[in-house]
N, C-alpha and C positions, 0 to 999 in steps of 0.2 A: 299493538296500539289499536284503540277503538275510538272513532270520532263520530259524534252525534250532533245533530243540528235541530234547533227549534226556533223558527223565525230568524232573527239576527244573532241568536245565541249559539255558539259552537263550543263544545266540550270535548277534549281529547284525554283519554285515560290509558294508562299503562297498567296491565293486570298481571298477576302471577297465575300459576296453574290452578290455584284454589279460588280464583275470582276475587282476590283481595287487591285493592287499589295500591299500586306502588307510587304512582304520581298522577297528578291531575293538572291540566293546563287549559287556558282559554286565551284567545287572542284579544278578547274584549276586556275593557277595564270596568265592566259593569259590576256593581257592588255585590249583587247576588251571586254572580259567577265566581267572583274572587272569594266570597265566603265558602262556596261549594268546593272550590279547588283546595282551600285550606282545611276543610272539614273532612274530605273524603279519604286522604291517604291513610292506609292501615286498616280500613274497613272493608268488610265483605260487601260486594255490590248489592246482593239481595237484601241483606240486613240493613244496609244504608238506605235503600229505596223505601223500606217500610217505615222508617222513622224520620227521613230527611225533612218532609214538610213540617212535621211537628217541631223538630229541633230548630228549624229556621224561624218559625213563629215564636218559639220560646226565647231564642237568643236575640232576636231583633223584633220586638213587638211593634216597632214603627212600620214594618213591612206588612203586607196583607196577602190576600188570597192569590193574586196573580203571581207574586214572587214564589209562594209555596207551590203553586201549580207548575211553574217553570221547572223547578228542580225535580219534581215528581215525574214530569213527562220525560225529561232528559234521562233520568235514571231508569225509567221503564224501557226506553229505547236501548240503553246499554244492556239491560237484562235480556231483552229479546235477542240481541246480537250475540251475547256470550252464550246463551242457551243454544242457539244454532251452531255455534262453534264447537261446543262440547259434544252435541249429538252427532255432528258430522265427523269429528276427529276421533271419537272413541278413546278419550283420555285414559291411560293406564294409571290406576291408583296404586295397586300392589305390584311392584316390578318383580319381586321374588317369585310370585305365582302367576304373573301376567294377567291380572284381573282388572277389567275395565270398570269405569264409573257406572256404565249402564248395567253391567252384570250385578254390581253391588246394589244399585237402586232396585233392580228386580227382586233381589233377595230381601231387601228391607221392606218392600211393598207387601210381602207375605205376612209381616208382623212388625209394624213400625215401633212397637214397644219392646222388642226383643233386646236382650243384653248384647253387648259388643262381642262377648265370647261366643254366643250362639250364632251371630253373624259370621264370625270367622269359621266356625264349623261348617256352616252352610255353603259358603262360597270360597273358602280357603284364604281370602284376603286377610293379611295380618298374621299369618302363620309362619312367616319367614323371619326377616330381620326385625320386624316390628316398627319400622320407621313410618308406616302408613296408618298406625293405630289412631293417631290424632285425627286424621282425615275421616276414618271410619266413625269415630265418635261424633264428629261434626255432622256427617251425613245422617246418622241416626237422630241426632238432635233436631236437624232441619226437617226430618220426616215426621216427627212427633207433633201432636196437637200444639199449636202456638198459643202461648198465654198472651202474646201481644197482638191478638186478633179479636175482632168482634164481628160476628156473622160472616166469618171467612174472609174478612177484609182487614188489612193492616190498620192500625190506629191512625196513621197519617191520612188515610183515605177519609176517615170519619172526622178528623180535625178539620179538613178542608170543607167538608159538607156542612158541619156545624158552624164554622166561621162564616161561610157564605150565607147561610140562613140567618145568622145573627146580624149580619150587615143589612140584609133585607128588612128584618124586623126593626132595627134601629132607625132605618130611613123613614119608617112609618110611625115611630115613637120617639121623636127627637127631644122630648122633654127629659129623657134620661141621658146620662153621660155616656161617652164612648165605651165600648166593651170589646174585649178580645178573648179568644179561647186560650186558656193557659195550659191545659193538658186534657188528655182523654185516655182513660185507662179502664178497659173492660166495662164500658157503658157508663162510666162516671165522668161527667164533663165538669171541669173546673173553669169558671169564667171570671176573668179579672175586670172589675168595674173601676174605671178611671175617675174616681171622685168620691165624695161622701154624700150619703143620703140619710134621711131620717128613718126610724124603724118602720113607719107606715109605708114610706116609699120603697124600702127594701122588700117589704112583704108584697106590695103590689107588683114589683118587678119580678119577683120569684113566680108569682101566680101567672103573670103575663107570659113569661118565657115558657112556663110549664104547659100552659094551654096551647101555645104556638107550636112547640116541639112535639106535643102529643099527636098532632095531626100529620106530622111529616116523617116520623122515624118508625122503623119496623118493630121495635121492641122497647121494653122499659128502659128509661134513662134515669140516672140520678144526677141532678144538676146542683153544683155547689157554687154559690156566688161569693167571690173572694173580695170582701170589703169589711168594714168595721163590725157590723152586726150580721154576719153572713147567715143565711138561711139555707136549708137543704130542701129541695123540692123533689118529690118522687113522681115520675111520669110512668103510667102504666097504660099502654095503648098498643093496639095492633093495627097495622096498615090495612 
């Protein structure tokens, strides 16, 4: 059992040996924690942390940055604690050959793109009964370049930053309706505009956001505004 706390929010997780969540509990009746406790079971903690903020914003558009940040911080704390537990205990992945997780990680680090069969030849894990092959495949997949990352950060990180900047921009441009980040995939931001605009207004909004984000993000972004006559704006800038 792992318990983490952020302010008044307390989350308790029961994990298996593969860092999958078996059960999640909270003593609070806070709606965000109830959502998180219902969403987490069956998910790997690291994978859950990468997408939790974005999933929360997509499933509950009425919530905002503070709620998404809360789940992000709680799961980061869980990751820190599970990482320490793994490194200290030296979890054995292949019991037939007595090969630890750390030994397998060291072998994978020599070539994250290697085939699982080559990994078995190198460290002997998976050469016995074969029950650990699924774990080896997952460790290889985790070590390979992540398609769900942008500039070495998970998409949930950029969703929070874009949403925060969008709220600041809207506070200075109140003539436009409220907007929320709908998704972020490999530098493509999809923004939902809560209302209808004329074609000229849509064009002005695209240009305004393009100029605004061009000054604050480290690489090109493609911004898609999700409403009746959506436009696509290309942002090409370097910090």
